[in-house]
N, C-alpha and C positions, 0 to 999 in steps of 0.2 A: 682421324686415317689419314688424310692429306699430307699431315704435316710426320705422322709416320716413315709415309712411305718416304717422304722427301730425307727424313732426316736418316733412315734406311741405305738411303743412296749416296749421303755423304758419307756414312760408314764407311760403306763400299769404295768408294775414293781412298777413303784414308788407310783402308786394308791394301788396297794393290801399292798405293806410294812405300808403305810400310815393308812391303816385302820387294822393293825394288832399291838396293844398296846405293846410298847418295841422296834418298826423299824420304823426308819427314809427312809421317800424316799428320802433325802437327801443323805443317804450311797448308795441308787441305782445308784443315779445320777452321785453320785464319780465315784462309781464302771465299769458305763457305760461311761465314760467320758464325759457327758454332764453337769458337774457342774458348772462350770467357765463362761460355755456360759450360764446356764439358771440364775445364779445371776446376769449378768450385763445385760442381755434382760430384766429382772422385773426388773431393775435398772433405764431404757430407760424409762418408763411410767411416766408420769409427765408432765411440763409445755414445756418442750423441745420437747416431742411429739406435741403439739401443735404449734409450730412453724416448725416443719419439714411440718408440713400438710398446713401450711401457704403459707411455699416456692415451696413446691412440688406438692401438693395434697395429692392423697389415695396415691398413687403408692408412692414416698417418705417417707409416715408416714408409710407401709406396711415393706419395707426395713428398717426404722427407729426404729421400732417395733420387728424385726425379727421375722413376722409374719409366715414365712416358715419353721421354727421352734419351734415356739411356740404354732401353733393353733394346728398340729398333737399331740406335746407333752400331753396340756390339754385335749384332744379330750381322748387318750389315758386314762391319771387319772382318767378325770369322766366316760368314758364306764367299769372301770377297780373297780372304788368306789362303783358305781349301783351293778355291778355284784357281788361283791368280800363281799361287806356287808354281804350279807346269810349264804354265803360260812366260813367266816371268824366265824360267831356267832355258827356258828356247830362247826366248828374245834375247836374253844378253850374248844366249851361245851365238845365236847366227847374225843378228841386229844389233850390236853392241852400241854402234854409233850414233844408230837412228832412237834408241831408247834412250842414248845419253840428252840428244838435242831435243827432242822433248822435254823433256823433266827440266834439263836448262832453260826452254824459255817461259816451261811454268812457276820454276822455283825466282827466275828474273823478275818474273810480272810479280810475285807473291810481295815482294817489297814495294813492288807501288801500291798494291790493295792495302799494306799495313800502313803505308803510312798515311793514308786518307783518316785514320782513325787515332792521329795526335791533336787533340783538342787544344793544348799549353804548350808546346814548343816551347823552349828556351834552351839558351848556346849550349849550356852545361848539359846538355841533354846529347851532346855530341859523344862524351866520356861513356857512360854507358855502351851505346851505339861501336866505339872500337873497341871497348869490353867484350864484347859480344860478337864480333869480328875476332879478335885475339884467341878467344876462343873456343871458336869454330874449327878454327886452323890447328889447334891446339888436341883438342881432345883426341884424335886418330891416331895422335904418333904415343899419345899414355897407353894406348887397348892394350898393345901387346904383353904386359907386365899382366894382364889379369891371366894371363897363359902361364906363368908362372906361380899358379897357387896350387899346382899339386893336382888333385883330388878332381877326377869329372863332376862329382855333382857339387862342388862348391865353385866349380868355375861357371858354370849354369847357373847357380843361385847367383851369384855379382851379375854374371853378364844381361841377366835377365833384368837385375835391379839395374843396370846403369844403360841397357839399351831401350826398358819401358822409360825410365826419365830421361833420355833423348826423344824416345819419341812424341812426349810432350812439349816438345821445343819444336818450333818452327825453324828449318835451316837445318837441322839433328838429326841425321840420317840413324835412327835405331840398327838399322841391319847394317847400312856402312861400320858401326862401331863393333858390330857383332864380328862380321869379316874382319877387321884389326883386329880383332880378339882371335881367332880361328877358331869363332862358334857360330858363323853365318852356315856354310853347310852340314853341320849336323844338328841344329836346328832347323833346318827346312826340312833335310831330311826325315828329321823325328815328327815331322807335323805332316808329310806327308804320306808316312807307314805307318803314322797312330801308335807311336811310341810314349805310350802311358806315362812311363816311369821317369822317361826321360821329359813329356810336355809336364808332367805336377813338381820337377826339379826347378825346371825352367818359370816354372808359373807360380812358383811362392817368390822368388826373385823379382818378378815383376809384382808382385803383392807388395813385397817392401819397397819396391821402388818407389810407385804411384801413390802408396800411403803418406812416404814422408816429402818425395817431391812436390805433389800437388799443395799440401798444405802450404810447402815454400812459393810457391807462384802464385797462390791466393791470395798470400800475403801480401808478396810485393805487387802486385793488380791490384789490392786495396789500398795502398798504402803510397804507393810512386807507378802511377797506373801508366803516366806519358814515359819516364825513364824506364819503366818493363818492358813499354813496346819498343823504343829503340833499343833495347837490345835485345828484344827479337828482330827486328829488324838486324843488327848487327849478326846475329846465329846466323839469317837468311841469306845475308852477303856473303859472309866468310864459306857457306855450303858452296859458292858458284862451281871452282874452280873444280871441285870433285867428279861434277859432271861436265865439265868441260868437253867435249866430243874425242877431239883432237890431241892427245895425250901419250904419252911416252910414259912407264913405269920404271926410273932410275933404282929405286932402292927398296928391297922386300926382305923377309925373311918368310923361314919356313914352319909350320902351325902343325897340328896334330895332322898325322896320315899326310903329310907332307905337301900342305894345303897353302900357296902363297897367299901372305900378309901383304899388303899395300902396305910402303911405311911413306914414301913421295914419286912426285911426278913430275916427268916435264914437258910443259905446256905448249903446245906445237901450232903452227898454221897452218891450213888444209894442204897448200903443195906440199910443205915440207913433212910432215904427215905422210903424202902418198909416197914422196924418196925413200922418205926411212924405210915405211914398212913394205913397200911394193905393192900396196894395195889402192884400192879407188876410195880417195876422203870425200866419196858419196855427196859434197857438196852441195847442189840443189836440195836433194832430200833434206839432208840437216838441215839446212836454212828455211826449207817449208816446216819440217817438224817445229823446230826453234819457234817461229812466227806463230803455228797453229798452238802451240802448247803455250802463249804470250797472250794472244788472244783470247784463249778460252777462258784464263784467269780473270782476263779483264772483265769480261763478258759476265762471267759468273757474281766476281767482285761486284758489278751495277746491280744486281737483282736485288728487289725489295726484300727483307731482314738480313742480307747478309753481311750489313756492316757490327762492327763487335759494339757489344753494348757494354757500356760501364757495367762491372760486379752489383749484381743484386745482392738484397739484402734477406741473408739463412734465417732460417727457423732457428730462435733460439739466440739469434744474436742482436746485441748492441751497435753495430757497427753502423 
């Protein structure tokens, strides 16, 4: 029961992060020590699950799918997404600088926490680190092409597949990619209003993304563990500019319903931000929340059981 409650809280943290454009639930999973178990658990969904049920009934299926872990995690994510959707909308509108500052500190500290899980670092691991950095910066610029697909249902399926895959990556925000696709407002409003048709179409895309991308990540973690962790650190570091509080939007395009889709920002110092916008840079508040996010992650990352374990042997696997 104690572990289920702990996993529920970690799921709630993931859901809260996923609701904020620029932050990844995968980052929270990594910081709290459940990332690799999450990836390998998702991978268990597939034809092998049917075989597990045939061999041992519901009890063996529950063990195969690691439901003791997955059910409280999903419950935490769902509860957080539903409850946080309204709060995030308010904070983004009224306290954007402070919200960005907190998550900037949180994500920056995450790179430090992940780096502790590198047992056999080699010089060539700089390459996957660089690849992660580049991909994290390139992905948002590619997302507006999704809006050219035409049919709303197809956009939701493709958007769901991309967003859920991004949510599995620390440092890559599925919500931010939805924003650059012009789908963030549509999906958040659909969740808040319980639009079952929209939610179903989006869920189909999420299922497709989870099925394929979890298998790719699981394979990479099993065969190239340290290199994959370096890739994930690259994604985390590459996402930091997106969360820099003092920035100016310099390039955008209009999506459905004239929604602004950000394409590029200019990053400013606090004084320059205040002069440009005529608004307070909230320097002390921003720095305090950056520090709070950083300390929170470092403290959580030091807790027993929050270090990343190497992939476990799966049922029916010879690995």
